[in-house]
N, C-alpha and C positions, 0 to 999 in steps of 0.2 A: 846438494839438490837445489837450494834457493838460487846460488850462483848460476847453475845450469839454466834455470827458468829465465832469469834476467838476460842471459846471453841469447837464448832462443827469441825472446821478445825484441832485444835490441837488433838482432839480425833482420827482423821483419818490422822495424820501427814505423816505416812509412805505411805499411799494411795495417798497423794497429793504432796509429795516430787518430783516425777518424772515430774509432771505437772508444778511445779514451775521451775524446771531446764529447761524444754522445753521453758517456757516463757522467762526465763533469756537468754538462747541462741538465742531465736527469737528477743529479744530486741537488743542484741549486733549486730546481722546480720542486723536487720532493721536500727539500728543507723549507720552502715557503709554505707548502700545504701542511706539512707537520707542524709548523710554527702556528698556523691558523687553527689546526685541530687541537693542539696542546693548549692554546689560549682559551678557546671555547670550552674544553673539557675542564680546565681549572676553574673557570668562572661557574660552570654548571654544578660542580660538586659542592661549591660554597652556598650556605643557606641563602634564600632569597630575603628572608627577614620579616615577611608579613603573610597573612592568609588572604587568598583571593577566591576561594571556592565559596559559592553562594553570595558573591558580592557583585552588585549592579553599579553601573556608572550612569548617572542621569544627567544629560546635557540639556540646559534650558536656554533656548534662543529667544531673546526678547524681541527681535525684529525691530519694528519702528516704535514700539511702546516706550513712553517716557514718564508715565503717570504712576506715581506711588510704587516704584520698583521695590524699595526696601520692604514696604508693608506687604506686598504680594509674596516676596521671597519668604518673609517670616511665616506667612499663613501656609504657603506650600510646605515649608519645612516642618511645621507643626502637624499637618495632615499626614505627611509621610511617616513621621514618628508615632502617629496615633494608630496605624494599622497593626493588627495582631501578627501579620506575616512578617513585619519588620523587627528585627532584633536591635539594630542600631543604624543611625544615619548621620552623615558628617558632611559639612560644607568643606570645600577646598578649592584651591586654584585649578586652572584648566590643565595643568600638567599632572594629572592623575596617573596612577600606576598603569603601565603598558600603553599609555596614550603616546601619540607622536609630538606632543607639545613639550617644550622645555623651557626652563627659566634658570639660568646660571650666572655665576659671577664670582668675585672674590670674597672669602671669608677671612677676616682679619682679626688677629689678637696681638696687640703691641706691635712688634716688628715682624711677626710671623704671619704668613698668608697662605691659604690653599684655595684652589679653584674648585667650586662644588656647585650643587643644585640647590635652588631655593624653592620652598613649598610654603603655601599659606593653608592653614588648617585650623579647626576648632577643637574643643576639648574631647569630642566624641570620636576623634580620628583613630585612636588606638583601640577603641572597642570595636570599631567597624572592621579594622584590619587585623585585629588580634595581636597587636604589638605590645611587648613588654619592656619597659625601660630596664636597663642594666645598671644605671646610676641615677640617683635622684628620682624625679617624677615627671610625669607629663603635666603640662600647664593646664589650668582651669580657667573658666570664664572670669572668675573673680580677679585673676591676674591682669586683666585688661586695664585697671585703674592703678596698677603698680608704678612706681617711679621709673623702673627700667622695664623695657619690653622683654617679656619672657620668651626664650627660645629653647628648642631641643636640637641637639646635634647627634649625628650618628658616630659610631666607633672610628670611622676613617677620619672624620673631621677632628675628633678628639685627639687621635694620634698625631695628625699633622699639625695641630695648633699647640697642643699641650704636652704631648709625649706621655710620660708617666705621671704627670701632675693631675690632681683631681680638679676637673674643670667646673664643678658645681659652684655657682655663686660668681664666677669670673665674668667680667664685662667684656664683650667683644663687639666688633663692628660699630654700628651707630647706636650706642647707648642700649645694647642688648644684653641681657643677663641669661646666663646658661642655667636652666633649672633641671635639665635631665639629659641622659645619653641613652640612645637605643643602639642595637647591634647593627647588623646589615640592613640596608634598604636599597635593593636593586630594582629600581622602578621600571627598568626596561626589560626585565626578564632574567632568567637564570644565565643566559649566555652573555649578559652585559657585565662590566666590571663594577665593583663596589665602590662607587664615587663618594667623596665627602658630600654631605648635605646638611641643611639647616631648615628647621620648621618654625615658621612665625605664627603666633596667635592671632586669629582675626576676631574682630569685635562684631556687634550686632549691626553696624552701619556698613559692614563689608558687602559690596555688591558682588555676589558670586554667581556663577553660571554652571557649577559642577556640584553634584551631590553624590556621595558613595553610600549605597544602601546595602546592608547586610541582612539578607532575608533568611527565613527558616528553611531548612532543607525540604525539598519537595514543592516549593513555591514555583508555579508554572506561568505560562503566558497569560492566563486569565487575569491574574493579579497585575501583570504588566499592562493589560488594556485598561483595567479599572483605574490604575494609577495615573495613566496618561489622561484618561477622561476626567478624573478629579482635578488635575492640574489645569486642564483646559477650562474648567468651569470657574476657576479663580482668575486665570489670565488668558483671555480668549484669543488675544493676538499672538501669543507665544507658541512656539513649536517645541516639542519634547522628543528627545531621542534616548532610548534605552539600550545599552550594550552590556554584555557580560564580560567581566574581567578574564574569565577563562578563555573566551574567544579572542579578546584582545592580546592575551598572553600568547596564544598560538600564532597570531599574526607577527608578533615580535620574534618568535622562534623561526618562523619561515624567512623573515628578513635576514636573520643572522646565519641561517644555514645555506642560503642560495649561493653566496660566494664560495663557501667550502665545497658544495657539490660541483659548482662549475670548475674550480681549480682541480678538484679530484678527478674529474673526467678528463681534463687536459693531461694530468699527471699519468693516469692509466694508460691513455693513448700513447704518450711518449715512452713509458716503460715497456709497453708491448712491442713497440718498434725497436727499442734497444734489446729486448729479449730475443726477438726474431733475428736481429743482427748477430748476437752472441751465438745463437743456435746455428745459424748459417755458416759463420766463420769456423766454428769447431767442426762441423761436418766436412767443410772443405779442407781443413787442416788434416783431418784423419784420412781423407781420401788421398791426399798428396803425400802423407807421411807413413804410408802403410809399411814401406821398407824399414823406416827407422823404427817403427813399433815392432816389426818382425825381428829386427836385429836385437833390440832390447830384451824382448821375450826370449830370444835364443841365448842371450848372455845371462839369463837367470832372473830377469825382472818378473815379478808376479803381476797378476791382474790388478791387484790393489795399487801397485806402484804406478801402473799405467793410468789408473783413474786419478790418482793424486797428482800426477804430472799434468794432465789436461785441466783438471779443476784448478790446480795451482797457478797455471798460466793465466787463466781467466781472472783469478783473484789478484794476481800481480797487475795485470792490465787495469782491473777495477780500482786497485789501490792508488795508482797514479791519478786517475780521474777524481777519485774521492778526495785525495790530499789536496789537490788544487781547489776543489770545491769547498773543503773545510777552511782553507785560507780566506776565502770570501766570506763564508758563513760566520766565522768567529768575530768578524767586525761588528755584527749586530749586537751581541751582548756586551762587547767591550765599549762600544760607542752609545749604548742604550738607545737604539734606534726605535722610533715610535713610542718611547717611554713605556716599554713592556719589560717586565721582570726578566733579568738575565736567565733565571732558571728555565723559562719557557724556551729560550733559544737553545740552551744546552740540551734540554730534552728533545727538541726537534732534531738537533744534529745527531744525537744518539739513535733516535728512531730512523732517521734517513740512512745512517750507516747500516743498521741492522737490516732494513727492508732491501736496500740495494745489494748487500752481499747475499741475502737470501735469494733474490731473483737471479744473481750471477750463478750461485751454487745449483739452483734448480735447472737453469739453462744448460749448465755444463755437465750435469750428472749423466743424463742419458747419452750424449755423444761420447763421453768418456767411458761409459759402460760398454758401448759398441767397440771402442778402440781396445778395451781390455779383453774382449772376446775374440780378437784377431789371433789366429794361430800362426806361430812363427814360420812353419814349414810352408803354409799356404801363402803368406805374405811374401816370403823370399822366392818361392816358386813363380809367383806372378811377375816378379821383377826379372 
């Protein structure tokens, strides 16, 4: 049966070459989209590592003011923490969670180095975002005067620098002592990868422009207006902007999903064209091969045999296109393209094969069913 299908396809190789090329191109496009979807899905199911509900980001713009900045910041922070609506408030660098600001570089331990994100924060940071260390502790303000600068790293940095070794107490980078390790910290949202990161303790002299505020559930815009008004009374030349981490998270999600949606639309359009081509070719083949079908039915072929023949032909044609596509696709996991885990690419290859063969089967089923319903006497009489 299989040799017969190959012979039929070979006899019409020019007719089927274009269709094989379309399937090959469709497989490559589908592989790209499935890789993107698999990558985002894998990231999404991993814990984000912190709490963002009821957390506000307060941006302080000092404009042209240069007078007693540190004193004003200290007063503002004390006022924020004094409100009953505020559960915790933390100073940090401008690259707060879900923001579009970044600060990154190398994190070094002896001869080992990883590239990660740098954050500056105070001792209230873990209370504001509900972070729990998995090793050691978070630093405290009393650590400012310590001989070594206290830092906290995440699990990714720990694995990259130390492997299975306990990092607590180890000296890394520029005279920095690891005092704690946290789990995941995906600052750009669930769809981002879990990058290595390091947290530095800021002292009272640190000139910050970002405050994260964890408010009690149900706190509304009335408190926001009261808060900005209170800050304006302390620093009249400053401007204050309040944003919600939930809104910033949604912005990051939209940014991550836009390329997926665009490529998905292109892929659907391409697959619809391939499906129409398959459907048209099969209908044309059936119209031209009614005598062949009639002879096969007269010789004892069942309706099921006819269905299998036409569906099998499309499967063989699809297999040629898919095999060529796989030869290109396997280069991505083998060469570690884009520094993405090989499992993502293998999953994308598998999903692409399943989807493509599913489309081929659906497009071939109805025409093959029509062919199976052809009566041998009628087909031979027409000839």
